[in-house]
C-alpha positions as CSV (number, residue, x, y, z in Angstrom):
1,M,-26.1,5.4,16.4
2,K,-22.9,7.2,15.8
3,L,-21.7,9.1,19.0
4,F,-19.1,11.9,18.0
5,L,-17.3,14.0,20.5
6,S,-15.9,17.1,19.3
7,I,-12.4,17.7,20.8
8,G,-12.2,21.0,19.5
9,F,-9.2,22.7,17.7
10,W,-6.6,22.6,20.5
11,L,-3.5,23.1,18.6
12,V,-3.0,23.9,14.8
13,L,-0.4,21.6,13.4
14,G,0.6,19.8,10.3
15,F,1.4,16.2,10.4
16,T,5.1,17.0,10.5
17,G,5.1,19.3,13.6
18,A,2.8,17.1,15.3
19,L,4.4,13.9,14.6
20,A,8.0,15.6,15.4
21,A,6.6,16.6,18.8
22,E,6.9,13.5,20.7
23,S,6.1,15.1,24.3
24,N,2.7,16.0,22.9
25,L,1.8,12.2,21.8
26,D,3.2,10.8,25.2
27,P,4.1,7.1,23.7
28,V,3.7,4.3,26.2
29,Q,4.6,0.7,25.8
30,F,2.0,-2.6,24.8
31,A,3.8,-5.9,24.1
32,G,7.3,-3.9,23.6
33,K,5.8,-1.3,21.1
34,D,5.4,2.5,21.4
35,Y,1.6,3.1,21.0
36,V,0.0,6.6,21.1
37,R,-3.4,7.3,22.4
38,L,-5.7,8.0,19.3
39,T,-7.5,10.9,21.0
40,R,-4.5,12.5,21.7
41,W,-3.4,12.4,18.2
42,A,-6.5,13.2,16.7
43,R,-6.6,16.5,18.8
44,I,-3.5,17.6,17.5
45,N,-4.8,17.0,14.0
46,E,-7.8,18.3,14.4
47,F,-9.9,15.4,14.0
48,E,-13.4,14.7,15.4
49,V,-13.5,11.3,17.2
50,G,-16.9,9.1,17.6
51,W,-17.5,5.6,18.3
52,L,-19.1,3.3,15.6
53,K,-19.3,0.7,18.1
54,R,-18.7,1.8,21.5
55,D,-15.7,0.2,23.0
56,E,-14.7,-1.5,19.6
57,T,-14.8,0.7,16.5
58,L,-13.6,4.3,16.5
59,L,-14.0,6.8,13.8
60,L,-12.0,9.9,13.1
61,R,-13.2,12.5,10.6
62,R,-11.8,15.7,9.5
63,G,-13.5,17.5,6.5
64,A,-13.6,14.9,3.7
65,N,-11.1,12.6,5.5
66,R,-12.2,9.3,7.5
67,I,-10.3,7.2,9.4
68,Q,-11.5,4.0,11.0
69,V,-9.9,1.6,13.7
70,T,-11.2,-1.7,15.4
71,V,-9.9,-2.9,18.8
72,D,-7.5,-5.7,18.6
73,S,-7.5,-5.4,14.5
74,C,-4.6,-4.2,12.4
75,E,-7.2,-3.2,10.0
76,A,-7.6,0.3,9.5
77,R,-9.9,1.8,6.7
78,I,-8.7,5.3,5.5
79,N,-11.2,6.9,3.2
80,G,-12.7,3.7,2.5
81,V,-9.5,2.0,1.5
82,Q,-8.3,-0.9,4.1
83,V,-4.5,0.0,5.1
84,M,-3.1,-3.0,7.3
85,L,-1.3,-1.1,10.4
86,V,1.9,-2.7,11.9
87,A,0.4,-4.0,15.1
88,P,-3.0,-4.4,16.3
89,V,-5.3,-1.2,17.8
90,A,-4.9,-1.5,21.7
91,S,-7.2,-0.5,24.3
92,H,-6.7,0.6,27.6
93,N,-8.7,2.2,30.3
94,G,-11.3,3.1,27.7
95,Y,-8.8,4.9,25.2
96,L,-7.6,3.3,22.0
97,F,-4.0,3.2,21.4
98,V,-2.4,2.9,17.6
99,P,1.2,2.1,17.1
100,L,3.3,5.1,16.9
101,I,5.1,4.1,13.6
102,D,1.7,4.1,11.9
103,L,1.2,7.5,13.0
104,E,4.6,8.6,11.6
105,K,5.0,6.4,8.8
106,T,1.5,5.5,7.4
107,F,-1.3,8.0,8.1
108,P,0.9,11.1,7.4
109,A,2.0,9.7,3.8
110,I,-1.8,8.9,2.6
111,L,-3.3,12.2,4.3
112,S,-0.6,14.5,3.5
113,P,1.0,13.1,0.6
114,P,4.4,14.3,-0.2
115,R,5.0,16.5,-3.2
116,L,7.8,16.5,-5.5
117,P,10.4,19.1,-5.8
118,A,9.5,22.0,-8.3
119,G,10.2,21.0,-12.1
120,A,10.5,17.2,-11.3
121,A,7.7,14.8,-12.6
122,I,6.7,11.2,-13.0
123,R,7.6,10.3,-16.5
124,T,9.0,6.9,-16.8
125,I,7.4,4.0,-15.1
126,C,9.0,0.3,-14.9
127,L,6.6,-2.5,-15.1
128,D,8.0,-5.7,-13.5
129,P,6.4,-8.9,-14.5
130,G,6.7,-11.3,-11.3
131,H,8.5,-14.4,-12.0
132,G,9.6,-15.8,-15.6
133,G,11.8,-18.5,-16.9
134,K,12.6,-21.3,-14.2
135,D,10.4,-19.5,-11.7
136,P,7.0,-20.1,-12.6
137,G,5.3,-18.5,-9.6
138,F,2.1,-20.0,-8.5
139,S,0.5,-22.8,-10.7
140,V,-3.1,-23.6,-11.2
141,R,-3.7,-26.4,-13.1
142,A,-1.8,-25.7,-16.4
143,R,-1.9,-22.0,-15.8
144,E,1.6,-20.5,-14.2
145,E,1.5,-17.0,-12.7
146,K,4.6,-16.2,-14.9
147,K,2.5,-16.0,-17.9
148,Y,-0.2,-14.0,-16.8
149,T,1.9,-11.4,-14.9
150,L,3.8,-10.8,-18.3
151,L,0.4,-10.5,-20.0
152,L,-0.9,-8.2,-17.6
153,A,2.4,-5.8,-17.7
154,Q,2.0,-5.7,-21.8
155,E,-1.7,-4.6,-21.1
156,V,-0.5,-2.1,-18.4
157,R,2.2,-1.1,-20.6
158,Q,-0.2,0.0,-23.7
159,V,-2.4,2.1,-21.5
160,L,0.5,3.8,-20.0
161,L,1.8,4.6,-23.4
162,K,-1.4,5.9,-24.8
163,A,-1.7,8.4,-21.4
164,G,2.0,9.7,-22.4
165,F,4.0,8.0,-19.9
166,K,7.5,6.4,-21.0
167,V,7.6,2.7,-20.1
168,T,10.2,0.3,-19.5
169,T,10.0,-3.4,-18.4
170,T,12.8,-5.6,-16.1
171,R,11.4,-8.4,-18.8
172,A,9.7,-8.6,-21.8
173,R,9.6,-12.3,-22.3
174,D,9.8,-15.7,-20.5
175,E,13.2,-15.5,-18.5
176,T,14.6,-15.6,-15.3
177,L,15.6,-12.9,-13.5
178,E,16.8,-12.9,-10.0
179,L,14.9,-10.7,-7.1
180,T,17.8,-8.5,-6.6
181,D,18.0,-7.4,-10.2
182,R,14.8,-6.2,-10.9
183,A,15.3,-2.8,-8.6
184,E,18.8,-2.6,-10.3
185,I,17.3,-2.8,-13.4
186,A,14.6,-0.1,-12.7
187,K,17.2,2.1,-11.3
188,R,19.2,1.7,-15.0
189,Q,16.3,2.4,-16.8
190,K,16.3,6.0,-14.7
191,A,12.4,4.9,-13.7
192,D,10.5,7.4,-11.5
193,L,8.2,4.4,-10.2
194,L,8.6,0.7,-9.9
195,I,5.5,-1.5,-10.0
196,S,5.8,-5.1,-9.7
197,L,3.0,-7.2,-10.7
198,H,2.0,-10.7,-9.4
199,F,-0.9,-12.6,-8.7
200,N,-1.9,-14.9,-5.8
201,S,-3.1,-18.1,-5.0
202,A,-4.4,-20.1,-1.9
203,Q,-4.6,-23.9,-0.9
204,A,-7.3,-26.2,-1.9
205,A,-9.1,-25.8,1.7
206,A,-9.0,-21.7,1.2
207,A,-10.3,-21.6,-2.4
208,T,-12.9,-18.9,-1.5
209,V,-10.1,-16.4,-0.8
210,E,-10.2,-13.5,-3.1
211,G,-9.0,-9.8,-3.6
212,A,-6.2,-7.3,-4.4
213,E,-3.3,-6.3,-2.0
214,V,-0.7,-4.0,-2.6
215,Y,2.5,-4.3,-0.4
216,C,4.8,-1.3,0.2
217,L,8.2,-1.7,2.2
218,T,8.3,-2.0,5.9
219,P,9.8,0.9,8.1
220,P,12.8,0.0,10.0
221,G,11.5,-1.1,13.6
222,A,8.5,-2.7,12.2
223,S,6.9,-6.2,11.5
224,S,5.8,-6.6,7.9
225,T,2.0,-7.6,7.2
226,N,2.9,-10.4,4.4
227,A,2.0,-14.1,4.8
228,R,5.6,-14.7,6.0
229,G,5.2,-12.0,8.7
230,E,8.8,-10.9,9.1
231,G,9.5,-9.9,12.5
232,A,10.6,-6.1,13.5
233,T,14.2,-5.2,12.5
234,N,15.9,-2.0,12.7
235,E,17.6,-2.6,9.7
236,K,17.5,-0.1,7.0
237,Y,17.3,-0.7,3.3
238,P,17.5,2.1,0.4
239,G,13.6,1.6,-0.2
240,N,13.3,3.3,3.3
241,I,14.4,6.5,2.1
242,Q,11.1,6.6,-0.3
243,N,8.5,5.7,2.4
244,D,6.2,8.4,2.2
245,Q,5.9,8.1,-1.7
246,N,5.9,3.9,-1.3
247,V,2.8,4.4,1.1
248,F,1.0,6.9,-1.1
249,L,1.6,4.9,-4.4
250,A,0.5,1.8,-2.7
251,Y,-2.7,3.5,-1.4
252,Q,-3.6,4.9,-4.6
253,V,-3.0,1.7,-6.8
254,Q,-5.2,-0.4,-4.2
255,K,-7.7,2.3,-4.3
256,A,-8.1,2.4,-8.2
257,V,-8.1,-1.5,-8.5
258,T,-10.4,-2.4,-5.9
259,H,-12.8,0.5,-6.9
260,G,-12.0,-0.1,-10.7
261,A,-11.5,-3.8,-11.5
262,P,-13.2,-4.1,-9.2
263,A,-11.4,-6.3,-6.5
264,Q,-12.0,-7.3,-2.9
265,D,-10.1,-4.8,-0.7
266,R,-7.4,-6.9,1.2
267,G,-5.5,-3.6,1.7
268,V,-2.5,-2.0,1.6
269,R,0.3,-3.8,3.5
270,R,3.9,-3.7,4.4
271,A,6.6,-6.7,3.2
272,R,10.6,-6.6,3.0
273,F,10.6,-8.4,-0.6
274,A,13.7,-7.9,-2.5
275,V,12.1,-5.7,-5.0
276,L,11.0,-3.2,-2.7
277,R,14.1,-3.3,-0.2
278,D,16.4,-2.2,-3.1
279,A,14.4,0.1,-5.3
280,T,16.0,3.7,-5.1
281,M,12.4,5.1,-6.5
282,P,9.2,4.6,-5.0
283,A,7.9,1.1,-5.4
284,V,5.1,-1.3,-4.9
285,L,4.5,-5.0,-5.3
286,L,0.5,-5.7,-6.5
287,E,-0.7,-8.9,-5.7
288,A,-3.9,-8.4,-8.4
289,G,-6.1,-11.4,-7.6
290,Y,-6.4,-14.7,-6.7
291,M,-5.9,-17.3,-9.9
292,S,-7.1,-19.7,-7.4
293,H,-10.5,-18.6,-6.9
294,P,-13.1,-19.8,-9.4
295,A,-14.4,-16.5,-10.4
296,E,-11.2,-14.3,-9.9
297,G,-9.2,-16.7,-11.6
298,R,-11.6,-16.5,-14.9
299,R,-11.1,-12.8,-14.6
300,I,-7.3,-13.1,-14.4
301,F,-7.2,-15.5,-17.3
302,D,-9.6,-13.4,-19.3
303,A,-7.8,-10.9,-21.8
304,A,-10.9,-8.3,-21.6
305,Q,-10.8,-8.5,-17.7
306,R,-7.0,-8.3,-17.8
307,K,-7.5,-4.9,-19.8
308,R,-10.1,-3.6,-17.4
309,L,-7.4,-4.7,-14.2
310,A,-4.6,-2.7,-16.6
311,R,-6.7,0.4,-16.8
312,S,-7.2,0.3,-12.8
313,I,-3.6,0.0,-12.3
314,V,-2.9,3.2,-14.6
315,E,-5.7,5.0,-12.8
316,G,-4.1,4.6,-9.7
317,I,-0.3,5.7,-11.1
318,Q,-2.1,8.9,-12.3
319,A,-3.9,9.6,-9.2
320,Y,-0.7,9.4,-7.5
321,Q,1.4,11.9,-10.1
322,R,-1.8,14.1,-9.8
323,A,-1.3,14.5,-6.1
324,V,2.5,14.8,-5.9
325,Q,3.3,16.5,-9.1
326,R,3.4,20.1,-8.7
327,A,1.9,22.3,-11.7
328,D,4.0,24.0,-14.2
């Protein structure tokens, strides 16, 4: 049974105003990280709060928006899409606490997405097929990731062109590109968005792992959620300037791919990949599925299924465009 506690409308503040007033949030520290009591943040931002499972899973709701978090887990769900927090939800004295950095850098970007300046538009998309040349990426039997990222990029390009976008690519054939060159190519091409395309693979012992995940750049002061899990650093990169756009683009692409392809939802994640660090425009890296999974691998290798995946990726880009671009 869902038990909801209406916490009232104590203060009418947008995300920016609320998060700027740290005295209202009263951060506390757990394991050396700043956390905020979730009910306090919810009260400021006009969410109702209720337990889905007492002392374990909490649901926040405001209008059509839903946020679900679970004690000791980094996995949150925002309007049905999994979003990985930079640190696990903590429980103390009957209250749940969420990392302050997620309340500053993750939740607002999704729930109150940034808008482009008047007259600005999303016109040019740069596609970055992962790997290439002497770098094959993952290999599953004789099938190499570099081949299928290029084939997927070609499919996405065709759908984008039909939708009226201008499309550039970091590579159009099997050639070697340095990781640090990819964002620079997108910059030279004056791209408005950079979408890096990859596929995943797991060891034989984990062959049942499947699903899609989208990465955006880790904010300063936070640890990454990718497999290598880079530790926290305060170093800033060019891509951090676009944090809100990165997060919202990742969210829209993840939502579209998991609903449209469809693929298991492995979440919006954070990493300091070179292509994300150096990007001067909103950028994400999509791991579009596991080549090593028996069923998902067959879909990746099948041309008709790649077309479906390509359409889903473009739907995510278009959803982002509609949300951030002002009407003429």
